[in-house]
N, C-alpha and C positions, 0 to 999 in steps of 0.2 A: 767666717765663711764655712767652716766645717759644721758649725751648729746650724747654720742656715740649710746646708745640704741635708742634714739629718732630719730637720723639720719638714723639708720638702719630701723626703722619702715617706715619713709618717703621714703627711697630708695626702699624698697620692694613694697610699694604702687605704686610708679611711675614706677618701673620695670614691675609690673603686667600689667599696661596699655600698655606700650611699647611692651610687649610680645604678647598681644592679637593682636595688629596691625601687629607685625612682622610675626605672623603665616600666615596672609593673603599673605604677600610677599612670604613666603616660599612655601605655597601651590601652588600659581600661577607659581612660578619659577620651582617647582618640576614637574609640568605637562606639561608646554609648553616651559620651558627653557628661559623665558624672565621675566624681572622685570616690574611689573605694577606700573609705576610711578604716576598713578592717585589714588593709593590706599590711600594715606594720605588724599587726598581731599574727598574720600568716607567716611573716618572717620569724617572729618569735617561736611559733609552732615548729617551723623548720629547724631552728636551733635546738629545741628540746628533743625532736626526733633524732637528730644527729647524736646528741649526748646519750640518749637512751640506747641507741644501737651500738655506740661505742662501748657502753657498759656491758651490754649483752655479749658482744664479741669478746671482750676481756674475760667474761665468765666462762665462755666456751673455749677459751684458750687460743683464739685467732689473733695473733700478735704481729703478724707480718704487715707492716704499715701500708704498703701499696694495696694489698688485697682488702685490708680493713677499710681504707679510705674509699675504695670503689664500692664496697658493699654499703657503707654508710651513705655515700652519695646517692646511690640508686634508691635505697629504702626511703631516705629523707625526701627525695624529690617526688617519689610516687605518693607517699602518704600526705605530704604537704600539698601536692597538686589536687588530691582528693578534697582537702579542706577548701582550696580555692574554688573548685567546682561546686562544692556545697554552698559556699557563700553566694555564688551567683544564682543558684537554684532557689535558695531560701530568702535572701535579702533583696535580690534585684529582679529576677524574672517575674514573680507575681505582681510587682509594682511597675512594670515597664510602661504601662499606659497611664500611670498615676501622675499627679503633679510632682515636679522635680524635688520638692522638699521631702516627700515621703520616702523614696529610696535613700536619701541622705541620712535621715533619722534611722532608717533600718540598718544602714551600714554602721552607724555609730553604736547602735544597740548590739550588733554582731561583734563589734570590737570589744565592748564591755563584757559580753558573754565569754569570748575567747580568753580574755585576761583572767576573769574569775574562774573559768574552767581549769586553766593551767595552775592558777594559784591553789585551788582546792585539791587538785589531783597530785601536784608536784611539790606543794609547799611554797611559802613566801620567801624562804632563804635562797641565797645564791647557790648555784650548783657548780662545783669546780670540776675541771678536767685536767689531768696532768698533761704536760707538754708532749705532743705526739710527734711534731716535726721540729726538734730543737736545732740550734746552730745557725750559722750563716757565714757571711764573708765580711771582712773589714776593708772598706774602700779607702780610707785614709786615717791617719793618726798624727796628732800634733799637740804638744803640751799636755799630755795626759788625757786628751779627748779624742775619741775615735768615732768615725762614721761607719755604722754597721747596717748591713742589709741582710735581714734574716731570710732563710729559705722560705718561711711562711709568707713573707711579703712578696717574694718573687712568685710564689704560687698564686697568690691573690691577683697580682698584676697579669700573669699569663692567663689565668682562668677568665678574668674579666675581658681581656682583649679577645680571646677566642669566642666567648659567649656573645659579646657585642657584634663582632663580625658575622657570627653565625646567624643571629636573629635579624641583623640588617639584611642579610641575603634572603632569609626566610620571608621577610615582609615584602621585599622588592621583586623577588624572582620566583615565587611559588604560587600555586593556586590558592593556598590558604591566605597568603599575603594579599593577593588580589581581592579575595573575598572580604578581608578585613578593611582594605581601602575602600571597597565599594560600600560596605556598611557604614563606614565613617562619613562618606559623602552623602548617601541617601539610603537609609535603611529600608524604607518602603519600596523604592525602586529596585534595590538589590534583591529583595524577596520576589519581586515580579519577574526578574530574569533568571530565577531558579536557584539563587543562593540560599542555603539553609542558615538563616540569620541566627536562630537560637544556638545551633551547633557552633557557629563562628564565634559568637560572644562567649559561650562556655569554654571554647578552646583558648580564647584570649585570656580568660581568667586563669585557666590551667597553666598557660605559659608564664604569666606573671607570677603565679605562686611557685612555679618551678625555679624561676630566677631568685625569688625570695628564699627558697630553701637552700640554694647554693650559697647565697649571702649569709644565711644563718649558720651553715656549716663552717664557712670561713671565719665568721666572728667567734664561733665556739673554739676553733683551733687557735685563733690569733690571740684572744684575750684569756681563754682558759676558764672563764666563769660566765654564767648566764643566770637570769632570773625572769620572772613572769612580766616584768615591767619594761624590758628592753625593746619590746615591739612598739610601745607608745613613743619612746624617745627617738628611736631610729626611724619610725614611721613619720614623725613630724619633720625630722631633718630631711628625709628622702622626699617628702612632699614639697618641702621648701626648695630642694634641689630641682624637682620637676618643674615647679613654677618659675624658678630662676632661669633655667635653661629654655623654657618655653613648653608649657604643658601640651602634651600630644606629640611632641617631637622626641624620637628616640636618641638622636645625637644630642639634642638639648638636654635630655635627662642625664646623660652621661657627663656632659660638660658642667651642668649644674651641680652634680654630685662631686666632681673633682674640685670645683670652686668652693663648695661648702667645706669639704675636707681640708683644703689648703688654708682657708680662713681660720678654721678651728685650730689647726696645728700651729700656724704662725702666731695667732693671738695667744694661744696657750704658752708658746715658747718665749714670746717677747713681752707680753703684758700679763694681766691678772687672769688666771685660768677660770675664775668664777664668772667672768663676763664673756666667755667665748661664744655662748649661745646668743647673747645680745649682739655681738659683732656679726654673726652669721645672719640673724634675722634683720639687723640694721641694713646690711647690704641688700637683702631681699626688698626691703621697703624702698630703698633708693632706686633699684632697678624697676620696680613696679610703678614708681612715680614717673620716671623718665622713659621707660619702655614697658608698658603694661603687658605686652604679649610675651615678655621674656626675651632672652638673648637671641634665641634661634626660632622663636615662635612667629607664626604668621597671623595677621588679624583674621578673626572669624567672620565670614560672610553669611549673614542670616538669609535663609531662603524665604521668599514671600510668594 
């Protein structure tokens, strides 16, 4: 039972990260009806921004952890949001009226570009970071095995809950949220009633990139090592989570992320770790067979 509890804690932590990235996929899909396949690499960019700022602060002698974390968070979010805005301007806006395959290929090309850009500028080796927030609490102990909850895991949980609640309120109760929902329902009619569609879509990309930056910071702090390839792996998992929960649904993205994280953690704990990805994608296949819209998704009604 103690081992089960520890894997549950690990799975929820991993699922929170996947969920934050998956929300970016769902937000973009909900407003333009297409998948931003460069979103995983935006997450990777955010992780590298966080690492670089940490190193600069250490060189400047700023070692008080709360202040350092605040500076890193602000800088990483701003810079990563700029990348998200650039992806929309370069890869999507010029192709908005083109066939759906064109922006898809453009996004894949942007993903490859970002991967290679980071590989060339930062190198292909993993970049380590010493533990910034060490320690934690021991929840239970028996027979030499203890259930531990680290401070970093608690921070990830708390940050995820605050961000999900905040962005849910943003979508449901603000003018920007109403504009996003209007563009999702009918982009042409939204423009006719005075909504700036281009600005709304760009803002959506910026919000998704900001969430990815927060996830990148948390992964950097939690694992202590990053490389140029983490965006592809995490992006595929987060996309799977978004589809599993119901693409276009923010609660569905979070639910899908949690499920993927739990599946990986329990499979790695009780079965062969080499097949944890097979288990996660296998669950996705089953869900798509029996519920193609995902767990919380709604059937898309095509306008004629």
